[in-house]
DRENLUM-29541 format. One record per residue: x, y, z of N, C-alpha, C, O, CB in turn; residue number from 1. Coordinates in steps of 0.05 Angstrom, whole numbers, plus 5000, padded with zeros to 4 digits. Glycine has a CB too. Example, Ala and Ser with C-alpha at 12.3 -4.5 7.8 and 13.67 -1.06 7.14 Angstrom:
DRENLUM-29541
(node (5264, 4886, 5156), (5246, 4910, 5156), (5264, 4934, 5156), (5285, 4934, 5169), (5226, 4911, 5181), 1) (node (5257, 4955, 5142), (5273, 4979, 5143), (5258, 5001, 5157), (5268, 5023, 5161), (5282, 4988, 5114), 2) 
***
This chain:
DRENLUM-29541
(node (2213, 5574, 3817), (2215, 5559, 3794), (2230, 5533, 3799), (2221, 5512, 3791), (2228, 5575, 3774), 1) (node (2266, 5537, 3821), (2272, 5519, 3834), (2262, 5509, 3849), (2268, 5486, 3856), (2286, 5522, 3840), 2) (node (2242, 5525, 3860), (2226, 5503, 3881), (2210, 5487, 3882), (2206, 5470, 3899), (2215, 5508, 3895), 3) (node (2196, 5494, 3852), (2174, 5473, 3840), (2185, 5445, 3832), (2173, 5423, 3835), (2161, 5486, 3813), 4) (node (2217, 5452, 3818), (2229, 5427, 3813), (2233, 5408, 3843), (2224, 5385, 3845), (2258, 5435, 3798), 5) (node (2243, 5418, 3858), (2254, 5404, 3881), (2238, 5392, 3894), (2246, 5375, 3910), (2266, 5418, 3898), 6) (node (2205, 5399, 3892), (2185, 5397, 3904), (2175, 5368, 3882), (2159, 5350, 3887), (2166, 5427, 3906), 7) (node (2189, 5371, 3863), (2176, 5354, 3839), (2192, 5331, 3847), (2180, 5310, 3853), (2180, 5366, 3805), 8) (node (2223, 5332, 3847), (2239, 5307, 3860), (2236, 5299, 3876), (2243, 5276, 3876), (2258, 5305, 3864), 9) (node (2222, 5312, 3908), (2222, 5304, 3925), (2202, 5288, 3921), (2212, 5266, 3914), (2225, 5318, 3942), 10) (node (2176, 5286, 3921), (2164, 5265, 3900), (2158, 5250, 3900), (2139, 5237, 3909), (2170, 5256, 3888), 11) (node (2185, 5249, 3881), (2182, 5222, 3855), (2200, 5196, 3881), (2195, 5172, 3885), (2210, 5233, 3810), 12) (node (2223, 5216, 3894), (2239, 5204, 3905), (2217, 5193, 3934), (2238, 5190, 3947), (2268, 5224, 3908), 13) (node (2204, 5189, 3946), (2186, 5189, 3958), (2166, 5164, 3944), (2163, 5141, 3953), (2177, 5218, 3959), 14) (node (2157, 5173, 3925), (2141, 5147, 3913), (2161, 5122, 3909), (2158, 5098, 3916), (2126, 5155, 3882), 15) (node (2189, 5137, 3891), (2210, 5100, 3887), (2210, 5086, 3922), (2210, 5062, 3925), (2261, 5109, 3875), 16) (node (2210, 5101, 3941), (2222, 5100, 3965), (2195, 5070, 3976), (2196, 5046, 3983), (2222, 5138, 3984), 17) (node (2175, 5092, 3972), (2159, 5073, 3990), (2151, 5051, 3967), (2136, 5032, 3975), (2130, 5090, 4006), 18) (node (2158, 5050, 3942), (2152, 5020, 3929), (2179, 5010, 3933), (2186, 4989, 3923), (2141, 5017, 3893), 19) (node (2192, 5020, 3944), (2217, 4999, 3947), (2212, 4987, 3970), (2214, 4962, 3971), (2247, 5012, 3950), 20) (node (2203, 5003, 3993), (2196, 4987, 4023), (2185, 4967, 4012), (2195, 4945, 4012), (2176, 5000, 4048), 21) (node (2150, 4976, 3995), (2128, 4958, 3988), (2139, 4932, 3978), (2128, 4910, 3980), (2111, 4970, 3967), 22) (node (2169, 4940, 3961), (2181, 4899, 3942), (2194, 4887, 3967), (2197, 4863, 3973), (2217, 4899, 3906), 23) (node (2202, 4907, 3981), (2222, 4896, 4004), (2211, 4879, 4018), (2219, 4856, 4020), (2232, 4915, 4022), 24) (node (2189, 4888, 4032), (2170, 4873, 4049), (2148, 4844, 4039), (2144, 4825, 4054), (2151, 4895, 4057), 25) (node (2137, 4848, 4009), (2136, 4830, 3998), (2146, 4801, 3999), (2137, 4779, 4007), (2139, 4839, 3984), 26) (node (2180, 4816, 3985), (2194, 4795, 3981), (2205, 4781, 4011), (2215, 4759, 4008), (2215, 4804, 3960), 27) (node (2204, 4789, 4033), (2207, 4789, 4057), (2189, 4772, 4070), (2196, 4757, 4089), (2206, 4811, 4065), 28) (node (2160, 4774, 4059), (2137, 4759, 4064), (2141, 4727, 4059), (2141, 4707, 4073), (2116, 4770, 4047), 29) (node (2144, 4732, 4033), (2155, 4717, 4013), (2168, 4691, 4019), (2157, 4669, 4025), (2173, 4733, 4002), 30) (node (2198, 4700, 4015), (2215, 4689, 4044), (2210, 4672, 4058), (2216, 4648, 4060), (2218, 4703, 4064), 31) (node (2193, 4689, 4072), (2192, 4672, 4105), (2163, 4651, 4107), (2159, 4637, 4126), (2187, 4701, 4136), 32) (node (2144, 4652, 4081), (2127, 4639, 4080), (2140, 4608, 4063), (2132, 4585, 4068), (2105, 4657, 4068), 33) (node (2157, 4614, 4048), (2167, 4599, 4033), (2183, 4581, 4051), (2179, 4557, 4054), (2180, 4612, 4012), 34) (node (2200, 4593, 4060), (2211, 4580, 4095), (2191, 4556, 4109), (2197, 4533, 4109), (2209, 4612, 4124), 35) (node (2167, 4567, 4119), (2159, 4552, 4136), (2148, 4531, 4109), (2142, 4509, 4118), (2139, 4567, 4160), 36) (node (2145, 4534, 4089), (2126, 4509, 4080), (2142, 4489, 4072), (2134, 4466, 4068), (2106, 4514, 4057), 37) (node (2170, 4499, 4067), (2191, 4476, 4070), (2191, 4464, 4088), (2185, 4440, 4091), (2213, 4480, 4068), 38) (node (2200, 4484, 4106), (2195, 4462, 4141), (2175, 4441, 4143), (2180, 4418, 4150), (2183, 4481, 4168), 39) (node (2147, 4451, 4137), (2129, 4435, 4142), (2129, 4412, 4122), (2118, 4391, 4129), (2107, 4448, 4143), 40) (node (2141, 4414, 4097), (2140, 4395, 4076), (2158, 4371, 4089), (2149, 4349, 4096), (2152, 4409, 4047), 41) (node (2193, 4381, 4093), (2206, 4357, 4104), (2193, 4347, 4129), (2196, 4323, 4135), (2235, 4363, 4110), 42) (node (2173, 4369, 4150), (2176, 4344, 4178), (2152, 4332, 4177), (2141, 4321, 4195), (2180, 4357, 4213), 43) (node (2146, 4334, 4157), (2117, 4309, 4147), (2126, 4283, 4144), (2119, 4265, 4158), (2100, 4316, 4114), 44) (node (2145, 4280, 4120), (2147, 4253, 4120), (2173, 4245, 4148), (2168, 4225, 4162), (2157, 4243, 4085), 45) (node (2198, 4261, 4152), (2213, 4263, 4169), (2184, 4245, 4202), (2192, 4223, 4210), (2227, 4302, 4165), 46) (node (2166, 4253, 4212), (2147, 4238, 4229), (2132, 4212, 4216), (2121, 4194, 4229), (2125, 4260, 4238), 47) (node (2134, 4214, 4185), (2113, 4192, 4180), (2140, 4162, 4182), (2138, 4138, 4189), (2092, 4198, 4140), 48) (node (2159, 4177, 4174), (2178, 4155, 4173), (2205, 4147, 4200), (2227, 4135, 4198), (2192, 4162, 4145), 49) (node (2193, 4160, 4222), (2209, 4157, 4238), (2230, 4190, 4241), (2231, 4211, 4228), (2221, 4129, 4228), 50) (node (2243, 4182, 4261), (2257, 4210, 4261), (2251, 4239, 4283), (2264, 4254, 4298), (2250, 4220, 4232), 51) (node (2220, 4236, 4274), (2209, 4253, 4299), (2211, 4277, 4281), (2191, 4281, 4268), (2228, 4253, 4332), 52) (node (2230, 4296, 4277), (2235, 4317, 4261), (2236, 4337, 4293), (2224, 4357, 4298), (2209, 4323, 4233), 53) (node (2260, 4318, 4313), (2265, 4331, 4331), (2283, 4346, 4327), (2288, 4351, 4303), (2268, 4319, 4346), 54) (node (2302, 4362, 4348), (2327, 4374, 4344), (2349, 4355, 4338), (2343, 4331, 4339), (2335, 4389, 4365), 55) (node (2370, 4361, 4334), (2388, 4352, 4327), (2409, 4342, 4349), (2424, 4359, 4357), (2395, 4368, 4312), 56) (node (2412, 4314, 4360), (2424, 4307, 4383), (2457, 4318, 4383), (2472, 4320, 4364), (2421, 4276, 4385), 57) (node (2462, 4326, 4410), (2490, 4340, 4416), (2510, 4320, 4410), (2505, 4296, 4408), (2494, 4350, 4448), 58) (node (2534, 4331, 4407), (2556, 4314, 4394), (2568, 4295, 4422), (2565, 4310, 4442), (2583, 4338, 4377), 59) (node (2574, 4280, 4427), (2583, 4260, 4448), (2608, 4281, 4451), (2622, 4292, 4434), (2588, 4224, 4438), 60) (node (2606, 4281, 4481), (2636, 4303, 4497), (2665, 4287, 4491), (2667, 4263, 4492), (2634, 4306, 4541), 61) (node (2685, 4303, 4485), (2711, 4273, 4485), (2725, 4274, 4511), (2741, 4255, 4513), (2741, 4275, 4459), 62) (node (2725, 4290, 4532), (2743, 4285, 4557), (2721, 4293, 4580), (2715, 4314, 4591), (2775, 4305, 4558), 63) (node (2712, 4266, 4581), (2690, 4271, 4596), (2692, 4274, 4623), (2671, 4278, 4635), (2673, 4253, 4592), 64) (node (2718, 4271, 4638), (2739, 4273, 4659), (2736, 4297, 4662), (2725, 4308, 4681), (2766, 4264, 4655), 65) (node (2743, 4306, 4644), (2744, 4349, 4652), (2726, 4355, 4654), (2725, 4378, 4662), (2753, 4376, 4634), 66) (node (2701, 4345, 4649), (2671, 4367, 4644), (2661, 4357, 4681), (2650, 4373, 4697), (2638, 4351, 4607), 67) (node (2670, 4323, 4688), (2648, 4318, 4715), (2666, 4338, 4727), (2688, 4346, 4720), (2642, 4283, 4732), 68) (node (2642, 4348, 4767), (2656, 4363, 4777), (2683, 4342, 4791), (2688, 4320, 4782), (2638, 4381, 4796), 69) (node (2695, 4354, 4811), (2716, 4331, 4820), (2702, 4321, 4854), (2682, 4327, 4867), (2755, 4348, 4824), 70) (node (2715, 4310, 4856), (2709, 4291, 4889), (2705, 4310, 4907), (2686, 4311, 4923), (2736, 4270, 4904), 71) (node (2738, 4337, 4903), (2734, 4359, 4922), (2710, 4374, 4926), (2699, 4381, 4947), (2750, 4375, 4917), 72) (node (2703, 4378, 4899), (2682, 4397, 4895), (2655, 4383, 4911), (2641, 4399, 4924), (2677, 4402, 4859), 73) (node (2649, 4363, 4911), (2622, 4343, 4913), (2622, 4356, 4944), (2605, 4373, 4951), (2625, 4300, 4907), 74) (node (2648, 4345, 4964), (2647, 4347, 4987), (2647, 4375, 4996), (2631, 4385, 5012), (2664, 4333, 4996), 75) (node (2663, 4384, 4985), (2649, 4417, 4989), (2620, 4425, 4987), (2609, 4438, 5004), (2658, 4436, 4966), 76) (node (2607, 4414, 4963), (2584, 4425, 4958), (2561, 4409, 4985), (2540, 4419, 4994), (2579, 4419, 4923), 77) (node (2575, 4381, 4991), (2562, 4367, 5018), (2561, 4387, 5039), (2540, 4393, 5051), (2580, 4340, 5031), 78) (node (2577, 4394, 5042), (2594, 4412, 5070), (2571, 4430, 5073), (2552, 4431, 5088), (2629, 4432, 5062), 79) (node (2578, 4441, 5059), (2549, 4471, 5045), (2530, 4467, 5060), (2519, 4476, 5080), (2532, 4470, 5008), 80) (node (2526, 4445, 5040), (2491, 4441, 5049), (2489, 4442, 5084), (2479, 4455, 5102), (2476, 4404, 5037), 81) (node (2506, 4417, 5079), (2500, 4411, 5117), (2506, 4438, 5136), (2498, 4441, 5159), (2525, 4382, 5132), 82) (node (2519, 4452, 5125), (2525, 4478, 5146), (2492, 4492, 5138), (2477, 4492, 5157), (2561, 4505, 5134), 83) (node (2481, 4501, 5118), (2461, 4517, 5115), (2434, 4500, 5127), (2414, 4513, 5133), (2460, 4527, 5085), 84) (node (2433, 4477, 5130), (2418, 4457, 5152), (2415, 4459, 5175), (2395, 4456, 5189), (2425, 4436, 5154), 85) (node (2444, 4465, 5182), (2445, 4472, 5210), (2441, 4506, 5226), (2434, 4510, 5249), (2473, 4461, 5215), 86) (node (2447, 4525, 5204), (2438, 4546, 5211), (2410, 4548, 5207), (2396, 4557, 5225), (2450, 4563, 5201), 87) (node (2399, 4539, 5182), (2362, 4531, 5187), (2356, 4527, 5213), (2339, 4541, 5224), (2351, 4501, 5173), 88) (node (2373, 4503, 5230), (2358, 4490, 5242), (2367, 4511, 5273), (2348, 4512, 5289), (2366, 4455, 5238), 89) (node (2390, 4527, 5282), (2397, 4547, 5295), (2378, 4568, 5295), (2366, 4572, 5315), (2419, 4555, 5288), 90) (node (2373, 4580, 5276), (2349, 4592, 5274), (2318, 4583, 5281), (2299, 4597, 5288), (2351, 4597, 5253), 91) (node (2319, 4564, 5278), (2284, 4553, 5274), (2291, 4551, 5311), (2271, 4555, 5325), (2273, 4510, 5248), 92) (node (2311, 4546, 5324), (2310, 4529, 5360), (2317, 4567, 5367), (2319, 4569, 5391), (2350, 4493, 5375), 93) (node (2319, 4588, 5357), (2333, 4610, 5378), (2307, 4621, 5397), (2283, 4622, 5389), (2350, 4640, 5358), 94) (node (2316, 4627, 5418), (2295, 4636, 5439), (2290, 4663, 5441), (2308, 4677, 5432), (2301, 4628, 5464), 95) (node (2270, 4676, 5452), (2262, 4704, 5447), (2296, 4719, 5456), (2306, 4737, 5442), (2231, 4714, 5471), 96) (node (2309, 4709, 5479), (2333, 4718, 5490), (2351, 4721, 5464), (2358, 4744, 5461), (2344, 4697, 5512), 97) (node (2358, 4706, 5448), (2375, 4705, 5429), (2374, 4720, 5410), (2395, 4732, 5404), (2377, 4687, 5420), 98) (node (2345, 4725, 5394), (2340, 4742, 5387), (2341, 4775, 5395), (2343, 4793, 5379), (2326, 4733, 5385), 99) (node (2339, 4777, 5415), (2340, 4801, 5432), (2370, 4806, 5431), (2378, 4828, 5423), (2328, 4797, 5462), 100) (node (2384, 4790, 5437), (2416, 4798, 5432), (2428, 4800, 5410), (2447, 4816, 5410), (2432, 4783, 5441), 101) (node (2421, 4785, 5386), (2421, 4788, 5354), (2414, 4820, 5347), (2425, 4832, 5329), (2395, 4767, 5339), 102) (node (2390, 4835, 5369), (2390, 4853, 5353), (2395, 4883, 5368), (2389, 4906, 5360), (2366, 4850, 5338), 103) (node (2409, 4872, 5395), (2428, 4892, 5400), (2456, 4894, 5392), (2473, 4911, 5395), (2429, 4894, 5422), 104) (node (2456, 4868, 5380), (2492, 4873, 5369), (2486, 4877, 5339), (2507, 4873, 5327), (2519, 4840, 5373), 105) (node (2470, 4883, 5325), (2472, 4892, 5310), (2476, 4920, 5301), (2477, 4938, 5318), (2461, 4884, 5307), 106) (node (2479, 4927, 5270), (2482, 4960, 5278), (2461, 4974, 5277), (2442, 4963, 5287), (2498, 4975, 5262), 107) (node (2457, 5001, 5266), (2436, 5018, 5284), (2416, 5009, 5247), (2393, 5001, 5249), (2450, 5065, 5298), 108) (node (2428, 5014, 5221), (2417, 5010, 5205), (2406, 4985, 5198), (2388, 4982, 5181), (2429, 5019, 5192), 109) (node (2419, 4960, 5213), (2410, 4940, 5203), (2388, 4933, 5223), (2377, 4911, 5219), (2429, 4921, 5198), 110) (node (2381, 4944, 5239), (2363, 4939, 5264), (2337, 4933, 5245), (2330, 4910, 5241), (2360, 4968, 5289), 111) (node (2325, 4950, 5235), (2300, 4939, 5221), (2298, 4918, 5207), (2275, 4917, 5200), (2290, 4953, 5206), 112) (node (2312, 4898, 5198), (2314, 4871, 5185), (2321, 4854, 5206), (2327, 4831, 5198), (2334, 4870, 5162), 113) (node (2322, 4857, 5230), (2327, 4835, 5245), (2297, 4820, 5256), (2276, 4831, 5260), (2347, 4845, 5269), 114) (node (2302, 4796, 5258), (2280, 4776, 5267), (2262, 4775, 5285), (2258, 4752, 5293), (2288, 4758, 5272), 115) (node (2246, 4794, 5297), (2239, 4795, 5321), (2211, 4790, 5332), (2197, 4802, 5347), (2247, 4815, 5327), 116) (node (2207, 4754, 5308), (2189, 4743, 5310), (2170, 4726, 5344), (2146, 4722, 5349), (2199, 4730, 5291), 117) (node (2195, 4719, 5357), (2191, 4706, 5382), (2185, 4730, 5407), (2178, 4725, 5431), (2218, 4687, 5387), 118) (node (2188, 4752, 5397), (2182, 4767, 5419), (2161, 4785, 5418), (2157, 4793, 5395), (2202, 4778, 5427), 119) (node (2146, 4796, 5437), (2119, 4814, 5440), (2123, 4833, 5435), (2146, 4842, 5435), (2106, 4817, 5462), 120) (node (2100, 4847, 5427), (2107, 4881, 5415), (2108, 4886, 5442), (2121, 4907, 5437), (2081, 4904, 5394), 121) (node (2107, 4886, 5465), (2113, 4891, 5489), (2148, 4892, 5488), (2161, 4913, 5492), (2099, 4870, 5508), 122) (node (2155, 4879, 5485), (2185, 4866, 5485), (2193, 4883, 5461), (2210, 4900, 5461), (2188, 4829, 5480), 123) (node (2186, 4879, 5451), (2199, 4897, 5423), (2198, 4931, 5427), (2216, 4945, 5419), (2177, 4889, 5391), 124) (node (2181, 4938, 5437), (2177, 4970, 5447), (2199, 4971, 5466), (2218, 4986, 5460), (2145, 4978, 5464), 125) (node (2201, 4956, 5490), (2225, 4955, 5505), (2260, 4959, 5492), (2277, 4976, 5498), (2220, 4928, 5515), 126) (node (2260, 4933, 5468), (2286, 4936, 5469), (2291, 4964, 5441), (2311, 4971, 5429), (2303, 4900, 5465), 127) (node (2269, 4971, 5438), (2274, 4994, 5420), (2275, 5021, 5430), (2289, 5039, 5420), (2255, 4994, 5400), 128) (node (2261, 5024, 5451), (2267, 5036, 5474), (2296, 5040, 5491), (2299, 5060, 5506), (2252, 5024, 5488), 129) (node (2315, 5021, 5487), (2347, 5027, 5495), (2364, 5039, 5483), (2370, 5039, 5460), (2360, 5009, 5498), 130) (node (2374, 5051, 5502), (2392, 5069, 5486), (2421, 5045, 5471), (2426, 5022, 5476), (2405, 5099, 5511), 131) (node (2433, 5064, 5454), (2459, 5053, 5448), (2482, 5025, 5470), (2488, 5001, 5468), (2474, 5084, 5447), 132) (node (2487, 5049, 5490), (2504, 5038, 5512), (2489, 5012, 5529), (2502, 4994, 5539), (2511, 5064, 5533), 133) (node (2452, 5014, 5530), (2436, 4991, 5542), (2439, 4967, 5517), (2437, 4943, 5521), (2399, 5002, 5549), 134) (node (2442, 4975, 5501), (2438, 4959, 5473), (2466, 4938, 5473), (2468, 4914, 5469), (2437, 4985, 5441), 135) (node (2488, 4962, 5480), (2511, 4937, 5483), (2511, 4920, 5510), (2528, 4902, 5511), (2544, 4950, 5481), 136) (node (2494, 4924, 5533), (2494, 4912, 5555), (2482, 4884, 5550), (2493, 4863, 5558), (2479, 4928, 5574), 137) (node (2458, 4885, 5536), (2439, 4873, 5534), (2450, 4838, 5510), (2447, 4814, 5511), (2415, 4898, 5523), 138) (node (2464, 4861, 5490), (2489, 4840, 5476), (2507, 4830, 5483), (2518, 4814, 5468), (2502, 4845, 5461), 139) (node (2515, 4837, 5507), (2542, 4824, 5523), (2541, 4813, 5548), (2560, 4804, 5561), (2563, 4842, 5527), 140) (node (2504, 4813, 5559), (2498, 4799, 5580), (2489, 4771, 5568), (2485, 4769, 5544), (2476, 4812, 5597), 141) (node (2487, 4745, 5590), (2486, 4723, 5587), (2461, 4721, 5575), (2447, 4742, 5571), (2492, 4709, 5609), 142) (node (2451, 4689, 5565), (2423, 4693, 5549), (2409, 4685, 5572), (2386, 4679, 5563), (2417, 4675, 5518), 143) (node (2409, 4679, 5605), (2395, 4679, 5630), (2384, 4703, 5632), (2360, 4706, 5627), (2410, 4674, 5652), 144) (node (2401, 4727, 5640), (2397, 4747, 5644), (2376, 4766, 5623), (2357, 4781, 5628), (2420, 4754, 5648), 145) (node (2386, 4760, 5604), (2367, 4773, 5570), (2330, 4768, 5577), (2310, 4782, 5575), (2377, 4743, 5531), 146) (node (2338, 4736, 5585), (2312, 4725, 5580), (2297, 4722, 5613), (2279, 4705, 5616), (2318, 4692, 5562), 147) (node (2303, 4737, 5633), (2295, 4749, 5651), (2289, 4769, 5656), (2275, 4774, 5676), (2303, 4748, 5661), 148) (node (2298, 4789, 5637), (2293, 4827, 5628), (2266, 4819, 5617), (2245, 4826, 5628), (2318, 4846, 5597), 149) (node (2269, 4801, 5589), (2241, 4799, 5580), (2221, 4796, 5591), (2199, 4806, 5584), (2238, 4784, 5568), 150) (node (2227, 4778, 5617), (2191, 4766, 5623), (2186, 4783, 5654), (2172, 4775, 5672), (2188, 4721, 5630), 151) (node (2198, 4805, 5653), (2199, 4825, 5674), (2207, 4822, 5700), (2199, 4837, 5718), (2178, 4833, 5676), 152) (node (2225, 4803, 5703), (2240, 4808, 5731), (2261, 4829, 5737), (2283, 4832, 5727), (2254, 4785, 5736), 153) (node (2251, 4844, 5756), (2267, 4868, 5766), (2291, 4860, 5772), (2295, 4838, 5781), (2257, 4883, 5789), 154) (node (2317, 4882, 5766), (2344, 4876, 5764), (2348, 4850, 5762), (2357, 4833, 5777), (2358, 4885, 5784), 155) (node (2337, 4849, 5724), (2352, 4826, 5712), (2378, 4834, 5701), (2398, 4820, 5703), (2336, 4812, 5689), 156) (node (2379, 4856, 5690), (2411, 4875, 5680), (2415, 4899, 5700), (2400, 4914, 5711), (2408, 4893, 5644), 157) (node (2434, 4896, 5701), (2446, 4917, 5705), (2442, 4949, 5705), (2465, 4957, 5697), (2460, 4911, 5694), 158) (node (2428, 4972, 5709), (2414, 4990, 5704), (2405, 4998, 5681), (2410, 5017, 5666), (2422, 5004, 5712), 159) (node (2382, 4971, 5682), (2369, 4976, 5654), (2335, 4966, 5675), (2335, 4955, 5697), (2385, 4949, 5619), 160) (node (2316, 4972, 5663), (2287, 4970, 5677), (2285, 4939, 5662), (2303, 4933, 5647), (2259, 4999, 5667), 161) (node (2274, 4928, 5663), (2258, 4904, 5655), (2242, 4911, 5637), (2239, 4935, 5635), (2243, 4891, 5674), 162) (node (2226, 4890, 5617), (2196, 4897, 5609), (2178, 4903, 5628), (2188, 4893, 5648), (2183, 4877, 5598), 163) (node (2162, 4911, 5633), (2140, 4922, 5644), (2150, 4937, 5674), (2136, 4953, 5687), (2116, 4897, 5647), 164) (node (2173, 4931, 5681), (2186, 4950, 5699), (2182, 4970, 5704), (2197, 4985, 5691), (2204, 4955, 5697), 165) (node (2159, 4986, 5724), (2165, 5009, 5737), (2187, 5027, 5745), (2208, 5019, 5754), (2157, 5005, 5752), 166) (node (2181, 5054, 5740), (2202, 5068, 5747), (2205, 5066, 5783), (2186, 5072, 5798), (2197, 5098, 5734), 167) (node (2233, 5055, 5794), (2234, 5055, 5829), (2230, 5084, 5841), (2242, 5104, 5834), (2267, 5046, 5841), 168) (node (2206, 5082, 5864), (2197, 5098, 5876), (2228, 5111, 5894), (2243, 5097, 5907), (2171, 5084, 5893), 169) (node (2231, 5139, 5889), (2251, 5143, 5911), (2237, 5157, 5939), (2213, 5159, 5944), (2275, 5161, 5899), 170) (node (2260, 5167, 5957), (2248, 5176, 5975), (2229, 5211, 5969), (2205, 5217, 5970), (2273, 5175, 5996), 171) (node (2254, 5227, 5961), (2238, 5237, 5943), (2215, 5245, 5936), (2201, 5264, 5945), (2240, 5229, 5934), 172) (node (2210, 5227, 5917), (2183, 5218, 5897), (2163, 5223, 5914), (2146, 5240, 5911), (2179, 5185, 5885), 173) (node (2165, 5205, 5936), (2150, 5193, 5957), (2138, 5217, 5972), (2115, 5225, 5978), (2167, 5174, 5974), 174) (node (2166, 5227, 5977), (2149, 5262, 6002), (2135, 5276, 5979), (2112, 5280, 5988), (2179, 5295, 6022), 175) (node (2136, 5288, 5951), (2130, 5301, 5938), (2100, 5288, 5924), (2086, 5304, 5913), (2152, 5306, 5925), 176) (node (2092, 5260, 5924), (2065, 5249, 5929), (2049, 5253, 5948), (2026, 5259, 5942), (2066, 5228, 5930), 177) (node (2053, 5251, 5970), (2049, 5257, 6002), (2030, 5291, 6006), (2008, 5300, 6013), (2087, 5261, 6017), 178) (node (2063, 5300, 5995), (2065, 5341, 6001), (2036, 5340, 5980), (2015, 5349, 5989), (2107, 5370, 5982), 179) (node (2035, 5332, 5960), (2011, 5336, 5942), (1979, 5328, 5941), (1959, 5337, 5932), (2019, 5328, 5922), 180) (node (1988, 5302, 5957), (1955, 5293, 5966), (1959, 5309, 5993), (1934, 5307, 5998), (1945, 5251, 5971), 181) (node (1966, 5320, 6010), (1958, 5336, 6030), (1947, 5351, 6021), (1924, 5353, 6026), (1971, 5345, 6044), 182) (node (1962, 5369, 6002), (1962, 5405, 5996), (1931, 5404, 5984), (1914, 5419, 5994), (1990, 5421, 5966), 183) (node (1922, 5381, 5955), (1894, 5370, 5952), (1869, 5365, 5965), (1847, 5362, 5954), (1898, 5353, 5947), 184) (node (1875, 5363, 5995), (1849, 5361, 6014), (1843, 5379, 6030), (1822, 5380, 6044), (1849, 5343, 6030), 185) (node (1868, 5401, 6028), (1866, 5418, 6042), (1841, 5443, 6029), (1823, 5455, 6039), (1895, 5425, 6047), 186) (node (1851, 5443, 6007), (1841, 5461, 5981), (1819, 5459, 5974), (1806, 5479, 5966), (1852, 5457, 5958), 187) (node (1810, 5435, 5974), (1781, 5424, 5959), (1776, 5397, 5985), (1789, 5377, 5989), (1788, 5408, 5917), 188) (node (1755, 5407, 5996), (1755, 5378, 6010), (1742, 5357, 6001), (1737, 5359, 5977), (1747, 5378, 6034), 189) (node (1736, 5339, 6012), (1735, 5317, 5980), (1701, 5324, 5984), (1696, 5341, 6000), (1750, 5269, 5983), 190) (node (1683, 5313, 5972), (1659, 5315, 5973), (1644, 5290, 5959), (1651, 5282, 5937), (1654, 5340, 5963), 191) (node (1621, 5279, 5974), (1606, 5251, 5959), (1580, 5256, 5961), (1566, 5264, 5980), (1612, 5221, 5971), 192) (node (1576, 5250, 5941), (1537, 5248, 5931), (1530, 5218, 5941), (1540, 5196, 5942), (1527, 5250, 5888), 193) (node (1499, 5238, 5948), (1487, 5209, 5956), (1461, 5213, 5944), (1442, 5229, 5947), (1487, 5200, 5989), 194) (node (1467, 5188, 5928), (1436, 5174, 5904), (1416, 5169, 5919), (1396, 5160, 5908), (1440, 5142, 5886), 195) 
***
């Protein structure tokens, strides 16, 4: 019996809560609609007789000197703008050798974001193939030497092969190649086909 009474009371409470919510929603809607109607009613005469119905102008500033920037702040801003312009010019006038040296002097994690737009794919591969010690040598070398290495000039940098430079022929390497060539001709003689 108690359970049935409890369910009846809950049903009545739900009905009252939904009714109260409906009444609240109706009042909210009515107040908003009334506010919009009043705004429209007030703005029509203002538009007709001047005023325009725009926002209220800002109040005048009492201490204008305190709000305006100082001469020092303006001078610093101008110097900063000049410095940014000079930095952009330096980056624009940068040579491939300078880009390679900047890349070589960067930390290993930061190298992926380096600008190598002036270098060819072969030159980028050459830079990426250098060890940390070789990269330090590139960073410390003169721009002329790095430029020569990027152009493929042999022996431009000490102990670092230039771009496209082949490994030097050693006496032992030449002897091994000659031995293999002689061994090849003894085992399998060359045959020529006549067509």
